[in-house]
N, C-alpha and C positions, 0 to 999 in steps of 0.2 A: 418854966419858959421853954426848956428843951422839949418837953412833952407837947406843948402847944404847937411848936414848929413841926414836929413829926406828924401830928394830926393834919396840919395844913398841907404838908407834902402829899400825904395819903389821899386827902380830899382832891388835891390837884390832879393826881394820877388817875383817880377814879373818874374825874370829870373828862379826861381825855379819851376814855372808852377804847383802849388798845386791844387789838385782836389777840395778840400773844397772851396778854393778861387774862382775857376771857377764856382762851383755850386752856390755860393752865388751871383756871378755876373749875373747868368742866371736866373733872376727873372721871366721871362716869363714861363719857364718850371715849376717853383714852383707853379705858379698860376693854371696851368692845373692839377697838382697832387692834390692840395687842392680842386679843384672843383670835381674831381672824388671821392675823399674820402668823401666829403660832400654828394654827390649824393648817394654813397653806404650806408652811415649811415642813410640817409633819407629813402632809400628803406628798410633797415633792420628795422628801426623804424616803418615804415608802415606795414611791415610783422608781427610785433607783434600783430596787430589788425586783422589779417586774422583768419577766422574760423578754428578750429581744432577739429577733432572728437577724443574723448578719447577712449582708448582701453586697454585691458589687454592681454598681450602676453602669450602664452602657447605653450608647445611642446608635441608631441605625435607621433602616427603612424596611418596608415590606417588599418581599421578592417572592420568587417561586422556587420550590425545592428542586424540581427537575429542570435542567437547562432548556429542555424543549418547550417548557411551559412559560418561559420568560419572553418578554417582548422581543420580537425578532424583525430584522430588516429584510426586505425582499429586494433582491438584485436581479438585474437582467443578465441572462446567460450570454447573449450576443449583443453587439452594437446595432443600433437602429434608430429610426425616427418614430416618435409617438404619433399614431394615427387616430386612436380612439381610447377614451377612458370608459370602462364598463362599471365603475363603482363610484361611490362618494365617501368622503371621510365620515366615520361613524357607522358605516354599513356593516352588517353581519354577513360574513361569507363562509362558505364551506370549502373543504379541501378540494382542489381541482377547478374551482370557479375562476373564470377569466377576469383578471384585474385590468389589463390594458392590452392593446394590440400595437405591434411594431411593424414597420416596413423596412426593407433592405436599404443599406447605405453603401455597401461594398460593391465595387464594379463586377468582380468575378462571380458574384452570386445574384446579379440582377436579371439574368436570363430567366424568364418565367418557365421555360421548358428545359431547364438545366437538369432536373431530375430524370426526365424522359430521355434526354440525349445521353446522359451518363449510362442509363440502363441499356440503350441501344449499343453503345460502345462496348459494354460488357458482353452482350450477346454476340457481337461480331468477333470479339476476341475468343469467345468460347468456340465459335464455328471454326476459326483459324486453328485452334488447338486440335479439333477433331480431324481437320484435313492433314495436319502435320502428323497426327498419330497414324493415319492411313499411309502417309509417306513412309513413316518408320516401319510399318508392316511390310511395305514393298521393298524397302532397303534391306530388311532382315531376310526376306525371301531371296533377293538378289545376292546377298552375302552368302546365304546357304548354297545357292547354285554355284557361285564362284568357288567356294570351298569344295563342293562335289567335283567341279571341273578340274580343280587342282589335284585332287586325289586320282582321278582318271588319267590326267596328263602325266602325272608322276609315275603311275603304274605303267603306262605305255612307254615312256622314255626309259624307265628302269628295265623294262623287258628288252628294249633295243640294246641297252648296255649289257645285259646278260647275254643276249644273242651274239653281240660283238665279241664279248669275252670268250664265249664258247667257240666262236669261229677262229679267234686267235689261237686257241689251243689246238683246233683242228689243222689250221694252216701251219702251225709250228711242227706238228707231227708229220705233216706232208713234206715240209722242208727237210726234216731229219731223214725221212725215207728217200727223198730225192738226193740228198747228199750221200747216203749209203749206196744208192744205185750208181752215183757218179764215181765213187771210190772203186766199186766193183768194175765198172766200165773202164776206168783208167787202168786197173790192174790187168784186165783181159786184153786191152789194147796193147799194153806193154809186152805181155806174154806173146800175143799174136805177132807183134812186130819183130820180136826176137826170133821166133820161128821163121818168119818171112825172111829175115836177114840170113838165116842159115839155109834157107831154101826148102824148108819143110812145109810152108804154107804159101798159098797163091796170093797174088795181089788182090784178087776179088775178095778173098776172106779178110785180108787186112783192111780193105776199104769198108767192109761191112762193120768191122769192129770200130773203125773210126767214125762211121755214121752213128753207131749206137752210143759212142762216147759223146758226140755232139748233142745227141738227143738228151742224154743224161744231164749235160751241162745246161741245156735249155730248160729242162724241168726244174733244176735247182734255181735258175734265174727266175722262172715263172713263180716258183714257190716263194722266193724272197719277195717278189713284187706283190704277190697275193697277201703275204703276211703283213707287209708294210701297209697295204690298202686296208686290211682288216683292223690294224692298229689305229689307223686314221679314223676309221668308222667308230672305234671305241672312244677315241678322244672326242669326236663329234657328238657321240651319244652323251658323254659327260657334260660337254658344253651345252647341249640341248637341255639336259636335266637341270643344270644351273639356271639356264635361261627361263625354263618353265617356272622354276621356283621364284625367280626374280619377278617375272611377269605377273604371276598370280599373287605374289606378296604385294606388289604395287596395286593390283586391282582390289585386293582385300583391304589394304590400307585406305584407299580412296573411299571404298564403300563404308568402312567403319568410321572414317572421318566425317563423311556426310551424315551418317547415322547419329554420331555424337553431336554434330552441329545442329541437326534437327531436334534432337532431344534437349539440347541447351536452349534452342528457340522456344520449345514448349515450356521449359522451366521459366524463362524470361517472361513469356506470355502469361503463365499462371501467376507469376509475381506481380505483373502489372494488373492482372485481373483482381488479385487480392487487394492491391492499393486502390483500385477503382471501386471495389466493393466497400472498402473503408470510407472512401469519399462519398459513395452513394448513401451509406448508413449515416454519415455525418450530415449530408444534405437533408435526409429524412428527419434527423433530430433537429437540425437547424430550422426546418420548416415548422416543426412543432414548437420551437422556442419563440416564434414571432408573437405568440400569445403568452403573456406573463400570467402564470396561474398561482393561486394561493397554495402554499405548502401544507396548511392545516386549517382547521376551523378557528375562527376568531373574529375580532373586530378591527376595522381599518382605522389606523391612527393617522398621524400627519403624513401627507404626501411630500416627498422630497423634490419631485418634478411637477411642473404645472403646464397647463395649456396643451395645444395640439401643434405638432411639427417640431417639438423640441428634441434634439438629438441626445442620446444616451450612449455611454461607453459600455464595453463588456464588464460585467461585474459591478456596475454602478447602482447604488441604492435608489429606489424609486418611492418606497413608502415603508411604513412599519405596521406590523400586525401584532395584536394582543391576543394570544391563544385563549380559547374559551374554557378549556379544561386546565386550570392551573392548580398546582399543589402549593398552597399558601405556606409561606415561611417568613420569618423575620431575620434580617441580616444585621447583626449587632457587632460592634467593634469594642474590644476590651483592652485594658492596659496590660503590658507584659507582666506586671507584678500580680495581676489577678488571674492570668492565664493558667497557672498550675492548679488553681482551685476548681477549674471547670472540667467536666467530663461528660461523656455521652449519657444522656438521661438525667442530667442535672435539672431540677425544677427552676423555672423562670417565670416571673410576673411581667406582663407586657402591657404597656399603655400606648394607644394609638393617637396620633394627632387628629383632632376633630372630634374625639370622643371624650366628654367631660369625665374627669376622674379625681378622686380624693385618695391620695396614696399615702400609706403608712408602711414604709419599707420594712420596718421592724415587726409590724403586726399585719402580715399579708391578708389574714382573714378579715381584718377590719377595713381593708382598702375597698374602695368602690370605683368601678369603671376600669378595672384591670382584668386581664385574661391570663389563664394559665398556659404555660408552654413547657416544652422539654428540649434540651440541647440535643441536636441531631449530629452536627458536625462542628469540629473545632479545627481550624486550619493549622497545618504544621509549620507554615512560614508566615512571618509578619508582613504586613503591607508596607508601602513606601513610607507612611507616616509613623511606623514603628508599632502599630497596634495589630492585634490578632482578630481575625474574623470568625464568628461562629453563626451557625444557622439554627434557629429555634422553630420548632413545629408545634402545632396545637397539641395540648395535653388531652387525650381522649377521656380522661376522668373529670375534666373541668367543663365549664360551659363552652360551647363552640364560639369561635371568633366571629365578629360581625361580617355578614355577607357583603356589605357595601365597602369594605376596606379594599382599596385599590393598590395595585403594585406601584411602589414609589412613595407611598404614604410614610411619613416619619414615624418613628416609634422609639420609646424608651423601654429599657429592660432592666430588671433586677434579678440577678441570679441568687437564689435562696441557698444560704450556706448553713453555718452552725448556730444553734440556739445558745445565747449567753444572757447574763444579767445586763440590765440597762447601764448600771454603774460601770461595768467592765467595758461596755461598748464606748461610753463617753471617755473613759480613761484611754482606750485604744485610739479614738479619734483625736484626742488632745495631743497624744504622743506621735501620731502619724504612723502607727504600726499597721501592717496588713491584717486582714481577717484571719481567723483561725483556720488551720489546715485540717481540722478534725474530719470534715466531710470527705475531703480528698483522700486523707489517709485511710479512712474507713473503706472507701471504695477500692483503694489499692490492696487493702488487706483481704477483701472479698475476692478480688481477682487473683491474688497470690494463692488463696485457699483453693480456688477452682483449678489453678494450674497444678498444684500439688496433687489433688485428687485425680486429675486427668493423667498425670505421670504415673501414679500408683496403679491405676486401671490398665494403662498400657503395659506396665511391667508385669502385671498379673497375666495378661494375655500372652506375653512373650514366654513367661515361665510355663504357662499351661500348654 
């Protein structure tokens, strides 16, 4: 009975045609799936031991290596009103080609003959300087004549002083002689009078002696007066000498003052001429700045000003130029943790926006659509967002970069670092560890060896 019930249940299950029952019964298909899964796991396991090149991914854009090759804005040097546009957006222009023409807006520069009038003022000032130089020559001659006259007048007055002094000496000697005669005459008169009183001499003889005495007294008085007059002449000669000196000193001072004043006028005029020449040169430059010209060869990009009659300020941007000769580079930004790994000459793979690419960062040789580059510059200072900028230039050993890549195009970059096993790279990624520093350390070792060799050579030269 139990056996018949079991058979009935089996028959009922078989009649239901369940998928799981049929799959379990199909053991041959199960063996195939197991083999494929085992093979796939074996392949994946072997792939873990494949070589993998570590890299640091960064993002940026295309730029120019030389600052002069980057898009530049063109500003007006002077303020003005736009009168005429000489170009259109997208035009190719050469250095020195006129972009637009401005007209004057400042009142002090609106005179059309301002340059000519300024030149005339400069010439009139130069003529004034020549006349003042001639005046200086005349004043110098006049001053020389005054000095010569002073010398002659001083010699003449000094001669008078010497003559007066000699005359004083002569008159003094004459006075002494007259006084001696007076003493003798007095003595003779007294002797004659004594003899007359005794009766030995006549009255006539006494009167003769008295007359001689009076004559001697008159000579003394005359000598005194003459000496006093001579002394007055000496004093007058001294006064005249001082007067001549004062008179000629005043004349010389006036002539020198006028000479210095004229020389100062010349200096002031020369200074004003210098300022006017600066203004004249500035006007010439300003006249040349009415035409805004291209600073270098390139293509016209977007114009910042539009239409005719629009006013622009000094130094205001009017349009942008894209230079024709640009040294292409890629500007990439890397994280601070990756910055120590980068160095000048570090290889980089670059992928440009708009160029289809299939990238295998760990197998750069298998990547398609990427281009080789070398790190040229790594900034010493981080940007505002905390990243470091580096410039990548084309690798001359690789295929050239596309010619149609424009400045500003987005780009992705992968700096190629150390070669490791794929399993190690997965372990590093899972744990969030930075890439190996092997490449950076190797580069530092090479630099240290070069420095050591250089120091040794320098020491040998010093010892030699």
